[in-house]
C-alpha positions in Angstrom: 165.6 73.2 32.3 166.9 72.6 29.0 170.3 71.6 30.7 168.5 69.1 33.0 166.8 67.7 30.2 169.9 67.2 28.2 171.5 65.5 31.2 168.7 63.1 31.4 168.9 62.2 27.8 172.7 61.6 28.0 172.3 59.3 31.1 169.4 57.3 29.5 171.7 56.9 26.3 174.6 55.7 28.5 172.2 53.1 30.3 170.8 52.2 27.1 174.2 51.4 25.6 175.2 49.4 28.8 172.0 47.2 28.5 172.5 46.7 24.9 176.0 45.6 25.4 175.1 43.4 28.4 172.5 41.6 26.4 174.8 41.2 23.4 177.4 39.7 25.4 175.0 37.5 27.3 173.7 36.1 24.0 177.1 35.5 22.3 179.4 34.5 25.0 179.5 31.3 26.8 178.4 30.9 30.2 181.8 31.3 31.6 182.3 34.6 29.8 179.0 35.9 30.9 180.3 36.5 34.4 183.2 38.4 32.8 181.0 40.4 30.6 178.6 41.3 33.4 181.6 42.7 35.5 182.8 44.5 32.2 179.3 46.1 31.7 178.9 47.1 35.2 182.2 49.0 34.8 181.0 50.6 31.6 177.8 51.7 33.2 179.5 53.3 36.1 181.7 54.9 33.8 178.9 56.3 31.6 177.5 57.4 34.8 180.3 59.4 35.8 180.8 60.9 32.3 177.1 61.8 32.1 177.5 63.7 35.6 180.6 65.5 34.3 178.7 66.6 31.1 175.6 67.6 33.2 177.8 69.8 35.5 179.6 71.4 32.4 176.0 72.2 30.8 174.8 73.5 34.0 177.8 76.0 34.2 177.3 77.1 30.4 173.5 77.5 31.0 174.3 79.7 34.0 176.8 81.8 32.0 174.3 82.2 29.2 171.8 83.4 31.7 174.1 86.0 33.4 175.2 87.4 29.8 171.6 87.7 28.7 170.8 89.5 32.0 173.7 91.8 31.5 172.7 92.7 27.8 169.3 93.2 29.0 170.3 95.5 31.8 172.7 97.6 29.3 169.7 98.0 26.8 167.4 99.0 29.7 169.9 101.5 30.8 170.3 103.1 27.1 166.5 103.0 26.7 166.1 105.2 30.1 168.6 107.5 28.8 166.9 107.8 25.5 163.5 108.4 27.1 165.0 110.9 29.6 166.6 112.8 26.6 163.3 113.0 24.7 161.6 114.1 27.7 164.2 117.0 28.2 163.7 117.8 24.5 160.0 117.9 24.7 160.2 120.1 27.9 162.4 122.4 26.0 160.2 122.7 23.0 157.2 123.1 25.2 159.0 126.1 26.8 160.0 127.6 23.5 156.2 127.3 22.3 155.0 129.0 25.5 157.5 131.8 24.9 156.5 132.1 21.3 152.8 132.2 22.2 153.5 135.0 24.8 155.3 137.1 22.1 152.4 136.4 19.4 150.0 137.5 21.9 151.8 140.8 22.7 152.1 141.4 18.9 148.5 140.8 18.4 147.6 143.4 21.2 150.0 145.9 19.5 148.6 145.4 16.0 145.1 145.6 17.4 146.0 149.1 19.0 147.7 150.2 15.8 144.6 149.1 13.7 142.5 151.3 16.2 144.7 154.4 15.8 144.8 154.0 11.8 141.1 153.8 11.9 140.6 156.9 14.0 143.2 158.8 11.7 141.5 157.5 8.4 138.2 158.8 9.7 139.9 162.1 10.5 141.6 162.3 6.9 138.1 161.5 5.5 136.6 164.4 7.3 139.5 166.7 6.3 139.2 165.6 2.7 135.4 166.3 2.5 136.1 169.7 3.7 138.8 170.4 1.3 136.7 169.0 -1.5 133.7 171.3 -0.4 136.0 174.2 -0.2 137.4 173.5 -3.8 133.8 173.0 -5.2 132.9 176.2 -3.7 135.9 178.2 -5.2 135.4 176.5 -8.6 131.8 177.6 -8.6 132.9 181.2 -7.9 135.4 181.2 -10.7 133.1 180.0 -13.2 130.5 182.5 -12.2 133.1 185.3 -12.5 134.7 183.9 -16.0 131.3 182.9 -17.6 132.7 179.5 -18.7 133.1 176.0 -17.1 136.3 174.6 -15.6 136.8 172.2 -18.5 136.2 174.9 -21.1 138.7 177.2 -19.4 141.3 174.3 -19.3 140.8 173.3 -22.9 141.1 176.8 -24.0 144.4 177.4 -22.2 145.9 174.1 -23.4 144.9 174.8 -26.9 146.4 178.4 -26.8 149.7 177.0 -25.3 149.9 174.2 -27.7 149.2 176.2 -30.8 151.9 179.1 -29.7 154.5 176.3 -29.0 154.0 174.5 -32.3 154.3 177.9 -34.1 157.5 179.0 -32.2 159.0 175.5 -32.5 158.3 175.2 -36.2 159.7 178.8 -37.1 163.0 177.9 -35.0 163.5 174.7 -36.5 163.0 175.8 -39.9 165.3 178.9 -39.5 168.3 176.8 -38.0 167.7 174.0 -40.8 167.8 176.3 -43.5 170.9 178.1 -42.3 172.8 174.7 -41.6 171.8 173.2 -44.9 172.8 176.2 -47.0 176.3 175.9 -45.7 176.8 172.1 -45.1 174.5 170.2 -47.4 176.4 170.6 -50.7 179.7 170.3 -49.1 178.7 167.2 -47.2 177.2 165.4 -50.1 180.3 166.0 -52.3 182.8 164.7 -49.7 180.6 161.5 -49.1 180.2 161.1 -52.9 183.9 161.3 -53.6 184.7 159.0 -50.7 182.1 156.1 -52.0 183.4 156.7 -55.5 187.0 156.2 -54.5 186.4 153.1 -52.3 184.9 149.9 -53.7 184.9 147.1 -51.2 183.5 143.7 -51.4 179.7 143.0 -50.7 178.6 140.4 -47.9 181.9 139.0 -46.3 182.1 135.5 -45.2 180.1 134.4 -42.1 181.7 132.4 -39.4 180.9 128.5 -39.8 178.8 127.0 -37.0 178.2 123.5 -38.5 180.7 120.8 -38.7 180.0 118.0 -41.5 180.5 114.3 -40.6 181.4 111.5 -42.7 178.6 109.4 -41.5 176.0 109.3 -38.7 178.2 106.7 -37.0 180.7 109.4 -36.2 178.0 111.0 -33.8 178.3 108.1 -31.5 182.1 108.2 -31.4 181.8 112.1 -30.7 179.5 111.3 -27.8 181.7 108.4 -26.3 180.9 106.0 -23.8 178.4 107.4 -21.4 179.2 110.9 -22.9 182.6 111.3 -21.7 184.0 112.5 -25.2 181.4 115.3 -25.7 181.8 116.3 -22.1 185.5 116.6 -22.5 185.0 118.7 -25.9 182.7 121.1 -24.1 184.9 121.3 -21.0 188.0 122.1 -23.0 186.5 124.4 -25.6 183.8 126.2 -23.5 181.0 125.7 -26.2 178.1 123.4 -26.5 177.9 120.6 -29.2 174.4 120.1 -30.5 174.0 116.5 -31.7 170.5 115.9 -33.2 168.7 114.4 -36.0 170.3 116.5 -38.6 171.9 114.0 -40.9 175.8 114.0 -41.1 176.3 117.3 -39.1 177.0 118.6 -35.8 176.0 122.1 -34.5 178.5 124.1 -32.6 176.7 126.6 -30.2 178.6 129.4 -28.3 178.4 133.1 -27.8 182.3 133.5 -27.9 183.1 133.3 -31.7 186.9 132.6 -31.1 185.9 129.6 -29.0 183.5 128.6 -31.5 186.4 128.7 -34.0 188.6 126.7 -31.7 186.1 124.1 -31.2 185.3 123.8 -35.1 189.0 123.4 -35.8 189.5 120.8 -33.1 186.4 118.8 -34.0 187.2 118.8 -37.7 190.7 117.5 -36.9 189.3 114.8 -34.4 187.1 113.5 -37.1 189.7 113.3 -39.6 192.2 111.6 -37.0 189.7 109.1 -36.1 191.2 108.9 -32.5 188.6 110.4 -30.2 189.2 110.2 -26.4 189.7 112.8 -23.7 193.5 113.0 -23.9 193.5 113.5 -27.5 190.7 115.9 -27.4 192.7 118.1 -25.0 195.7 118.0 -27.1 194.0 119.0 -30.3 192.0 121.8 -28.7 195.3 123.2 -27.3 196.7 123.0 -30.8 193.7 124.6 -32.3 193.8 127.4 -29.7 197.4 128.2 -30.3 196.8 128.2 -34.2 193.6 130.6 -33.5 195.8 133.0 -31.4 198.3 133.2 -34.1 195.8 133.8 -36.8 194.2 136.7 -34.7 197.5 138.2 -34.1 198.4 138.0 -37.9 195.0 139.3 -38.9 195.3 142.4 -36.5 198.7 143.1 -37.9 197.7 142.7 -41.5 194.8 145.2 -41.0 197.0 147.8 -39.5 199.4 147.1 -42.5 196.8 147.5 -45.1 195.3 150.6 -43.6 198.9 152.2 -42.8 198.5 152.8 -39.1 201.4 152.0 -36.9 202.3 152.3 -33.3 199.3 150.5 -32.0 199.4 148.6 -28.7 199.8 144.8 -29.2 196.6 144.1 -27.1 194.6 146.2 -29.3 196.2 144.4 -32.3 194.8 141.3 -30.7 191.3 142.8 -30.4 191.4 143.9 -33.9 192.3 140.2 -35.0 189.3 139.0 -33.0 187.0 140.8 -35.1 187.7 138.5 -37.9 185.4 136.1 -36.1 182.6 138.5 -35.5 179.8 139.5 -38.0 177.1 142.0 -37.9 174.0 141.3 -40.2 176.4 139.0 -42.1 179.1 141.7 -42.6 182.5 140.7 -41.2 183.4 143.3 -38.6 187.3 143.3 -39.4 186.5 144.0 -42.9 183.9 146.6 -42.2 186.5 148.4 -39.6 189.2 148.4 -42.6 186.4 150.0 -45.1 185.6 152.4 -42.5 189.2 153.5 -42.1 189.7 154.0 -45.8 186.4 156.1 -45.8 187.4 158.2 -42.9 190.8 158.8 -44.6 189.3 159.9 -47.9 186.8 162.1 -46.3 189.5 163.6 -44.2 191.8 164.3 -47.1 188.7 166.3 -48.7 188.5 168.2 -45.4 192.1 168.8 -45.0 192.4 167.4 -41.6 194.9 164.7 -40.4 194.3 161.6 -42.6 196.3 159.0 -40.5 194.3 160.2 -37.4 191.0 159.5 -39.2 192.1 156.2 -40.5 193.4 155.1 -37.0 189.9 156.2 -35.4 188.0 154.4 -38.2 190.0 151.1 -37.7 189.7 151.0 -34.1 186.0 152.4 -33.8 184.5 148.7 -33.2 187.2 147.1 -31.1 184.3 147.0 -28.4 182.7 144.4 -30.2 185.7 141.9 -29.5 184.8 141.8 -25.8 181.1 142.7 -25.9 180.1 139.2 -24.5 182.4 139.9 -21.7 181.4 143.4 -20.6 178.3 145.2 -20.1 177.2 148.2 -22.0 177.5 149.6 -25.3 180.3 148.4 -27.6 181.2 152.0 -28.5 181.8 153.0 -24.8 183.6 149.9 -24.1 185.9 150.4 -27.0 186.6 153.9 -25.8 187.4 152.5 -22.5 189.9 150.0 -24.0 191.7 152.7 -26.2 192.1 154.7 -23.4 193.6 152.0 -21.3 196.1 151.2 -24.0 197.3 154.7 -24.6 195.4 156.1 -27.5 195.0 159.9 -27.6 191.8 161.6 -26.3 190.6 162.6 -29.7 190.8 158.7 -30.7 188.9 157.7 -27.6 186.3 160.4 -28.1 185.8 159.2 -31.8 185.4 155.6 -30.8 183.0 156.4 -27.8 180.7 158.6 -29.8 180.2 156.8 -33.1 176.8 155.6 -32.0 176.1 158.7 -30.1 176.5 157.2 -26.6 178.3 160.4 -26.2 177.7 163.5 -27.8 180.3 163.9 -30.7 182.1 167.2 -30.3 184.8 166.8 -33.0 185.0 166.7 -36.7 186.8 163.5 -36.3 183.8 162.0 -34.3 181.4 163.2 -37.0 183.7 161.5 -39.9 183.7 158.0 -37.9 179.9 158.3 -37.6 179.5 159.0 -41.3 181.9 156.3 -42.4 180.4 153.8 -40.2 176.8 154.5 -41.5 178.2 154.5 -45.2 179.9 151.1 -44.8 177.1 149.4 -43.1 174.3 151.0 -45.0 175.6 150.4 -48.8 173.7 148.0 -50.9 174.9 144.5 -50.4 177.0 145.1 -47.4 174.7 143.3 -44.9 172.6 140.0 -45.2 168.9 140.3 -44.2 166.2 137.7 -44.6 163.2 138.7 -46.8 160.9 138.3 -43.9 163.0 140.5 -41.8 163.3 143.2 -44.7 159.4 143.1 -45.5 158.6 143.5 -41.9 160.9 146.5 -41.6 159.2 148.3 -44.5 155.8 147.5 -43.2 156.6 148.9 -39.7 158.1 152.1 -41.2 155.0 152.7 -43.2 153.0 152.0 -40.1 154.8 154.5 -37.9 154.4 157.1 -40.6 150.6 156.8 -41.1 150.2 156.7 -37.2 150.2 160.5 -36.9 147.4 162.6 -37.6 147.1 164.5 -41.1 149.1 161.9 -42.9 147.4 160.8 -45.9 150.0 158.3 -47.3 153.5 156.8 -46.3 155.9 154.9 -48.7 159.2 153.2 -47.8 161.8 153.4 -50.5 165.5 152.8 -51.3 165.4 149.4 -49.3 164.0 151.1 -46.1 166.6 153.8 -46.1 164.1 156.6 -46.6 160.3 157.2 -46.1 158.2 159.7 -47.9 155.3 160.8 -45.9 152.4 162.6 -47.8 150.5 164.9 -45.5 147.1 166.9 -46.1 147.9 170.5 -46.9 144.8 171.9 -45.1 145.8 170.2 -41.8 149.5 170.5 -41.9 151.3 173.6 -42.4 154.7 174.2 -44.0 156.3 175.1 -40.5 154.5 172.2 -38.7 155.8 169.6 -41.4 159.3 170.1 -40.0 158.0 169.2 -36.4 156.2 166.2 -37.9 159.3 165.0 -39.6 161.2 165.1 -36.5 158.4 163.5 -34.5 158.4 160.6 -37.0 162.1 160.2 -36.8 161.9 160.0 -32.9 159.4 157.3 -33.1 161.4 155.3 -35.5 164.5 155.3 -33.3 162.5 154.6 -30.3 160.5 151.5 -31.7 162.9 150.1 -34.4 166.3 148.5 -34.7 168.1 149.0 -38.0 171.4 149.4 -39.4 172.7 152.9 -40.6 170.2 155.7 -40.7 166.7 156.4 -42.2 165.7 159.6 -43.9 162.2 160.9 -43.2 160.8 163.1 -46.1 157.6 165.0 -45.3 155.8 166.1 -48.5 153.1 168.8 -48.6 151.6 170.0 -51.9 148.7 172.4 -52.5 147.1 172.4 -55.8 144.8 175.0 -57.5 142.9 173.7 -60.4 140.5 175.7 -62.5 139.3 175.2 -66.0 139.0 177.8 -68.9 135.6 177.4 -70.7 
């Protein structure tokens, strides 16, 4: 239809053009020329009609092509739509079949559950009946026993428990006192003498230097440079060192957070050098971190070698020397672990000399007793057991391995060498000034000790003395006997071990006093 209209318009345009030309020629030319113009106009009109007919045919052909193409596209879309509808119908049919199967399965399960519920209900009714019969039988037997004995069941039970407890306390107290008296007579004086001599001969430093975890900045503007564009610099530092940088509102300071003390030291050195250099970008960060890692590794090796040289122990495996050097970056309650290990080695050697046993072996065990702390963040379990495993792995003798593993009684100490390492470790950590402790923690520990002591019956007072290394428990003499005071001391010590965490050891001293007062008149 549009093509027909287009043809008509073109014909009308051509006719109008011819008419216009004819009128123009008629009005401007002379009478002689009018005839020629008329002929020319007719010729133009004829040409225009031919051209319009040609254009109309072409337009008709183009319109037919467009219609055919539109029809083909429509048919293609219809076929695709039919395929999609057919696919959806197939999927819906499959889902419907699956739902029917599931419904059948659920119905079968429901029937099974109903049957089981009925069976359980019947069994429960049978059990209730049997329970009632048993209760009735027990009640009858208890009534007969009470009639024969002349006392109730509760009274008989209480009498039996009281008798057993009284006898057990008496026997235990006698045995404990006998054993302790025999052991104290032989060992107490000699042990005190040996430990006193060792302490007098060795005078170590007090609290050692603690690992630094704060890096000062020249200005707060440096924080932005450390973070970098879109955080790329801080991400590069954390990825290269394995630690976390904490950049907060603290003025002119950056916090370094990481459980591994060696990585924290590498990060500290690298960050300080980056700040001093001023060129902070990922490539420079990786370069300085690698240099800091090499420097720390060398310092670790040198620290381990220097420790073995100072103590006078030789022939130690290079990996154990490296573990010793890593202890330089570990602290325990503010006490440097490497310094503590050297101190324990000297104390072990001095006490071994007094006991006339192998001094070099004692020093070796004392120096290596805490190597498990170098890898305590990588392995599970006690550092004493881990240290024993490492010593065994790198060829240390069974005596040294046992002394390391037993110095916190994760294993039972079976040798004199293991007892020496225990004693030296306690002396080094418990001496005044060896370890740092906040006032709040210190006061809380004393208060907890006194509360544990007063929680037992028969105690009239409890006092923590010697910076929490000893508690003195005052008991009522009419409630606590001399024999039972030993049992009470052990019970208090066990409760302290179970409920508290503390360095070294705590002495429990139970005091019982009887006073007879009379006045002469």
